[in-house]
C-alpha positions as CSV (number, residue, x, y, z in Angstrom):
1,M,201.6,-26.9,43.4
2,A,205.3,-26.8,44.2
3,V,206.8,-30.0,45.7
4,P,210.4,-30.2,46.7
5,K,212.5,-32.8,44.9
6,K,214.4,-33.9,47.9
7,R,213.9,-33.8,51.6
8,H,215.6,-31.0,53.6
9,S,218.0,-32.3,56.2
10,S,217.3,-31.3,59.8
11,S,220.5,-29.2,59.9
12,K,219.5,-27.4,56.8
13,A,216.1,-26.5,58.2
14,K,217.6,-25.4,61.5
15,R,220.1,-23.1,59.7
16,R,217.2,-21.6,57.7
17,K,215.2,-20.9,60.9
18,M,218.2,-19.6,62.9
19,H,217.2,-15.9,62.4
20,Y,214.2,-16.5,64.6
21,Y,216.4,-17.4,67.6
22,L,218.9,-14.5,67.2
23,E,216.5,-11.7,67.9
24,T,217.2,-9.7,71.0
25,K,214.4,-9.3,73.5
26,E,213.2,-5.8,74.3
27,L,213.6,-4.7,77.9
28,V,211.4,-2.3,79.9
29,K,212.1,-0.6,83.2
30,C,210.4,-2.0,86.3
31,E,207.9,0.4,87.8
32,S,209.1,-0.1,91.4
33,C,212.9,-0.7,91.2
34,S,213.7,0.9,87.8
35,K,215.8,-2.1,86.7
36,E,215.4,-3.5,83.2
37,K,213.2,-6.6,82.8
38,I,211.4,-8.6,80.1
39,P,207.9,-7.2,79.5
40,H,204.9,-9.1,81.0
41,Q,207.1,-10.9,83.4
42,V,207.7,-10.6,87.2
43,C,210.8,-8.6,88.0
44,H,213.5,-10.9,89.2
45,F,215.1,-8.1,91.4
46,C,212.1,-6.9,93.4
47,G,209.4,-9.5,92.7
48,S,206.8,-7.0,91.5
49,Y,204.4,-7.2,88.5
50,R,202.5,-4.1,87.2
51,G,203.4,-2.2,90.4
52,R,202.2,-4.8,92.8
53,K,204.3,-7.0,95.0
54,V,203.8,-10.6,93.8
55,L,206.8,-12.6,95.1
56,E,208.8,-12.2,98.3
57,M,212.4,-11.9,97.2
58,K,215.3,-13.0,99.5
59,E,218.1,-10.6,100.0
60,K,221.5,-11.4,98.6
61,K,223.0,-11.7,102.1
62,E,220.5,-14.2,103.2
63,R,221.1,-16.3,100.1
64,K,224.9,-16.4,100.7
65,E,224.5,-17.4,104.3
66,K,222.2,-20.3,103.4
67,E,224.6,-21.6,100.7
68,K,227.4,-21.9,103.3
């Protein structure tokens, strides 16, 4: 059985694993608003999931007024 002679430093291990973090996520079009979103997630623009309205989204105008 192979056993390493010396312990790998944490930075060495992180550099080796870095290719896992660099992958781009695939995007799919939302069924209701046709904007791109992450699959199996609620759409952040319209609040729908699998064609059903799940979240009530506030309009941009309402958000700006409340921030002031």
